[in-house]
VONUKOL-900788 format. One record per residue (C-alpha): x, y, z; residue in three letters. Coordinates in steps of 0.25 Angstrom, whole numbers, plus 2048, in hexadecimal, padded with zeros to 3 digits. Layout:
BEGIN
XYZALA...
***
This chain:
BEGIN
79580081AUNK7967F2821UNK7A27EF819UNK7A97FC81EUNK7A67F982DUNK7A67EA82DUNK7B47E9834UNK7B07F2840UNK7AB7E6848UNK7B87DE845UNK7BE7DF853UNK7BB7ED858UNK7C47EC864UNK7D07E885CUNK7CD7F2851UNK7CC7FE85CUNK7D87FA863UNK7E17F8857UNK7DB805851UNK7E080D85DUNK7EE80685CUNK7EF80A84DUNK7EA818850UNK7F681A85AUNK800814850UNK7FA81E845UNK7FD82B84DUNK80D82B84BUNK80C82583DUNK802830838UNK80A83B83FUNK818835839UNK81283482BUNK80D84282CUNK81A847830UNK820840824UNK81684781AUNK819854821UNK80B857826UNK805859834UNK80384C83CUNK7F484F83DUNK7F384D82EUNK7F983F830UNK7F083C83BUNK7E3841834UNK7E8839828UNK7EA82C830UNK7DC82E836UNK7D4830829UNK7DC825821UNK7DA81B82DUNK7CB81E82EUNK7C781E820UNK7CF81281CUNK7CA80A829UNK7BB80D825UNK7BC80B816UNK7C9804813UNK7CB7F680DUNK7D37F0819UNK7CD7F0827UNK7D87F1831UNK7E27F9828UNK7E680782DUNK7E8813825UNK7EF820828UNK7FA82A825UNK80682281FUNK81482581DUNK81481F80EUNK80A82A80AUNK811835813UNK81E83380BUNK8168357FEUNK80F842802UNK81B849808UNK82084F7FBUNK8138557F7UNK81185B805UNK81E862804UNK81C8677F6UNK80E86C7FAUNK814874806UNK81E87A7FDUNK81487F7F3UNK80B8847FFUNK81688D804UNK8198937F6UNK80A8967F3UNK8068A57F2UNK7FE8A27FEUNK806897806UNK7FE88B80BUNK803884817UNK804874816UNK800874807UNK807867806UNK7FD861810UNK7F1867808UNK7F68617FCUNK7F7853803UNK7E8854806UNK7E58577F8UNK7EE84C7F3UNK7E78427FDUNK7DA8457F6UNK7E08407E9UNK7E78347F0UNK7D98307F5UNK7D38307E7UNK7DE8287E1UNK7DD81D7ECUNK7CE81D7EBUNK7CF81B7DCUNK7D980F7DFUNK7CE8097E7UNK7C380B7DEUNK7CB8067D2UNK7CE7F97DBUNK7DD7FB7DAUNK7DE7F77E9UNK7DE7E87E5UNK7EC7E97DEUNK7F27E87ECUNK7F07D97EAUNK7FA7DA7DFUNK8057DE7E9UNK80F7D17EAUNK8127CB7F8UNK8217CF7F8UNK81C7DE7F6UNK8137DD802UNK81E7D780AUNK8287E2806UNK81D7EC809UNK81B7E8817UNK82A7E681AUNK82D7F4814UNK8217FA81BUNK8267F4828UNK8347FA827UNK82E807823UNK825807830UNK831803838UNK83A80E833UNK82F818835UNK82F815843UNK83E817845UNK83B825843UNK834826850UNK841822857UNK846830854UNK84583D85BUNK84684C857UNK85285285FUNK85486185CUNK84E86084EUNK85685384BUNK85084584AUNK85883A850UNK85782C856UNK85282B864UNK85E82886EUNK86082287CUNK855821885UNK84B82687BUNK84E81C871UNK84E81087BUNK841815880UNK83B816872UNK84080886FUNK83B80287DUNK82D80787AUNK82D80386CUNK8317F5871UNK8267F587CUNK81C7F8871UNK8207ED868UNK8217E3874UNK8137E6878UNK80E7E486AUNK8167D7869UNK8127D1876UNK8047D6879UNK7FD7CE86DUNK8037C1873UNK7FB7C4880UNK7EE7CA87AUNK7E97CF86DUNK7DD7D6872UNK7E47E3873UNK7ED7E9868UNK7FB7E886BUNK7FF7F5864UNK7F57FD86CUNK7F97F7879UNK8087F9876UNK805808873UNK7FD80A880UNK808803888UNK81380B883UNK80C818884UNK807815892UNK816812896UNK81B81F890UNK810828895UNK80F8238A3UNK81E8218A5UNK82082F8A0UNK82B82A896UNK82F83488CUNK82E82E87EUNK82A832870UNK81B83386EUNK811835863UNK810844868UNK81F846868UNK82083F85AUNK816849854UNK81D85585AUNK82B851856UNK826850848UNK82085E848UNK81285B84BUNK80A862856UNK80285585BUNK7F784B858UNK7EC85485DUNK7E3859852UNK7D485A84DUNK7CC853843UNK7D0853834UNK7CA85F82DUNK7C686081EUNK7D1866816UNK7C987180EUNK7D687980BUNK7DC86E801UNK7D18717F7UNK7D68807F6UNK7E487C7F4UNK7E38747E7UNK7E88807E0UNK7F687E7E7UNK7F78717E0UNK7F98777D2UNK8058727CCUNK8068677D7UNK7FB85D7D3UNK8068547CEUNK80C8537DCUNK7FE8517E2UNK7F98467D8UNK80683E7D9UNK80783F7E8UNK7F883A7E8UNK7FA82E7E0UNK80782A7E8UNK80082C7F5UNK7F48247F0UNK7FD8197EBUNK8058187F7UNK7F8818800UNK7F180D7F8UNK7FE8047F7UNK800805806UNK7F280380AUNK7EF7F7800UNK7FC7F1805UNK7F97F2813UNK7EB7ED810UNK7F17E180AUNK7FA7DF816UNK7EE7E0820UNK7E67D6817UNK7F17CC819UNK7F27CF828UNK7E37CD82AUNK7E17C281FUNK7D67CB81AUNK7D47D480DUNK7D27E280CUNK7CD7EA800UNK7D87F27F9UNK7CF7FA7F1UNK7C67FF7FCUNK7D3803804UNK7D780B7F8UNK7CA8137F8UNK7CA815808UNK7D981A807UNK7D58247FCUNK7C9829804UNK7D182A811UNK7DC832809UNK7D183B803UNK7CC83E811UNK7DA841816UNK7DC84B80BUNK7CE85280FUNK7D185281EUNK7E085481FUNK7E6846821UNK7F384281BUNK7ED836814UNK7F3828815UNK7F1819813UNK7F180C81AUNK7FC80A824UNK8027FC825UNK8087FE833UNK7FB80383AUNK7F37F9832UNK7FB7ED838UNK7FA7F3846UNK7EB7F3844UNK7EA7E583FUNK7F47E084AUNK7EC7E7854UNK7DF7E0850UNK7D97EB847UNK7D27E483CUNK7C67EC839UNK7C37FA834UNK7C07FF842UNK7CF7FE846UNK7D380883BUNK7C781183FUNK7CB81184DUNK7DA814849UNK7D6820841UNK7CC82684BUNK7D6824857UNK7E082B84FUNK7D783784DUNK7D383685CUNK7E283785FUNK7E3844857UNK7D684A85DUNK7D684586CUNK7E283C86FUNK7EE84486AUNK7F4846878UNK7F383887CUNK7F883286EUNK80483B86EUNK80983487BUNK80A827874UNK819823873UNK81E822865UNK826815869UNK81880E86BUNK81481185DUNK82280D857UNK82180085EUNK8137FD858UNK81980184AUNK8257F884CUNK81C7EC84FUNK8147F0842UNK8227EF83BUNK8247E1841UNK8167DC83DUNK8177E382FUNK8247DE82AUNK8237D1822UNK82E7C982AUNK82B7BD822UNK8317C4816UNK83F7C081CUNK83B7B281CUNK8357B180EUNK83F7BA806UNK8487AF803UNK83C7A67FFUNK8357AF7F5UNK8397B37E7UNK8447BC7E6UNK83B7C67DFUNK8317C67EAUNK83C7C87F4UNK8427D47ECUNK8347DA7ECUNK8327D87FBUNK83F7DF7FEUNK83D7EA7F4UNK82F7EE7F8UNK8347EE807UNK8407F7803UNK8388017FBUNK82D802805UNK83880780FUNK84080F805UNK8358167FDUNK826813800UNK81B808800UNK81580C7F3UNK82280B7EBUNK8267FE7F2UNK8197F77EFUNK8197FC7E1UNK8277F87DFUNK8257EA7E5UNK8197E87DCUNK8207EC7D0UNK82C7E37D3UNK8237D77D6UNK81B7DA7C9UNK8287DA7C1UNK82D7CD7C7UNK81F7C77C4UNK81F7CC7B6UNK82D7C77B3UNK82B7B97B9UNK81E7B77B1UNK8257BD7A4UNK82E7B17A4UNK8237A77A6UNK81E7A8798UNK82079B790UNK81D795782UNK81C786780UNK81D783771UNK818777769UNK81477375BUNK80676E757UNK80576374DUNK80076D742UNK80D775745UNK80878074DUNK811785758UNK80B787765UNK810791770UNK80A78D77DUNK80C79A786UNK80D798795UNK80E7A379FUNK8097B27A0UNK80A7BB794UNK80C7C9798UNK8157D5796UNK8207CF79EUNK8207C1796UNK81D7C7788UNK82C7C7784UNK82E7B8788UNK8217B5781UNK8267BB774UNK8337B3775UNK82B7A6775UNK8277A7766UNK82F7A6759UNK8257AB74FUNK82F7AA743UNK83379B745UNK82579674AUNK81C78E741UNK810794739UNK806791744UNK808795752UNK7FF79475EUNK80179B76BUNK7F9795777UNK7F779E784UNK7F079378CUNK7FA794797UNK7FD7A3795UNK7F67AF799UNK7F77BC792UNK7F67C779DUNK7F87D4797UNK7F97DD78BUNK8087DA788UNK8047CB788UNK7F97CE77EUNK8027D6775UNK80D7CA776UNK8027C0771UNK7FE7CA766UNK80C7CD761UNK8107BE760UNK8047BA759UNK8067C674FUNK8147C174DUNK8107B4748UNK8057BA740UNK80F7C3739UNK8177B7735UNK80B7B172EUNK80A7A6739UNK7FD7A1740UNK7FC7A374FUNK7F179F759UNK7F07A5767UNK7E879B770UNK7E379B77EUNK7E37AA780UNK7D97B1789UNK7CD7B8783UNK7D37C5788UNK7E07C2781UNK7D87BF774UNK7D07CC775UNK7DC7D4777UNK7E47CE76CUNK7D87CF762UNK7D77DD766UNK7E57E0762UNK7E57D6756UNK7D77D4750UNK7DD7CA746UNK7E17C0752UNK7D47B9751UNK7DB7AE749UNK7E77AE752UNK7DF7AC75FUNK7D879F763UNK7CD79E76CUNK7CB791775UNK7C378D780UNK7D078B788UNK7D479A787UNK7D77A0795UNK7CF7AB79AUNK7D77B77A0UNK7D87C679FUNK7E47CE79AUNK7E97D97A3UNK7DD7D97ACUNK7DB7DA7BBUNK7D87CD7C1UNK7D87D17CFUNK7CB7CE7D6UNK7C37DA7DAUNK7C37DE7E9UNK7B67DE7F0UNK
***
């Protein structure tokens, strides 16, 4: 229990103030993503509350903020639409069946994510290359920036168009004022969060001055919502009576669940990695997986839209001084209090103030150093950086990160495939020695095979692996095949300096290799195709 609550005493004042700042920034985000998914804004707010609270208490990264996210909202849209269509065509029509399907799907999502944590898959985030990380933050900064541009539009007679004239300049002015306060205040004092101060200053000016600007309340109503005010989340008993509506649609539910789980874990673990770098500390990816899964199950049971870690709000929290779990707890509880008690007040906050906060997040998120280093790093890394940034904007985070990892892995495999070498020499007794240098794996097998000329080689051959490492099954097969090729020609071959694991696998496939394999005190010790990552605590 001490481990869960140890960070509550980190700096209560900073955690509370930064938590309040994050809560204010969460409102329009949760509402906007609910609109993207085609569901009621309160479902998005409930989702942000439950995700934020559970991950703050039990997650693997104190100070990281979770909530309803656009990356997951985009994935769930199709399933919700299909569910609504099915609900309308039932013999006894069901309203918002797509939303009920979402709650059922979130139960599966949570199970998948908890399984990932139990199986300790969270540690694989450490395998993500640095160019992918830079592309991730750059692409996400661009996505956050583009999402804020939509707030510079208004609905006029059913048609969405850009703000014009005085309204546009008023919006730009208050956005600039917010950014100015956030930029200048830390130079004077860091005792109060700059983002919260900026929001309060701009809100006070617009409210006391009676200035007509777009507010959180008007944003919700323009999107078709009725307002922020609502009650406590309630248990969704009805979803267990709707399982029969899924007959013939389980494929859609399962595929959506796996995609939501993957997107949520990738975004959460990438954000965790980024916050680790910002704070020079280390979180637990596996613990975060379990917490994310538990929070999504709770969302399914109590009517939230689910979600994952939010990089923008997490950076706001860290930059505002929030380092402990208390900051996330305060943000979640404050968000619920807004819904229960403070809706009329929160609805008066100008959208311009929140846009200004997010613009400062964009500036702080974007890896500006990438412009400086792009000509100084290998072309392959520069290509990965640009590709990941572009795909993050064009498609989504999960596809971008997976693409970047695949490209980086292929480049790495290609480079290592060309590193295999064979130094040749002849002993006094006429034995030809091949001294193998470099990794032997699936990518280098072809080059390895080309080093030998079994037909013209002498009767005695020795293949020495002291400076090589057989890393996978393809490498084992290559060694076995080349040895058998010499044996089939009636020649003598010796395999020296293989690891005990290599010998074991070779003898398992060819029991007659006892005379081929030599054992020495100098034999290296390594495993073939095994997980060498250290276990997380």
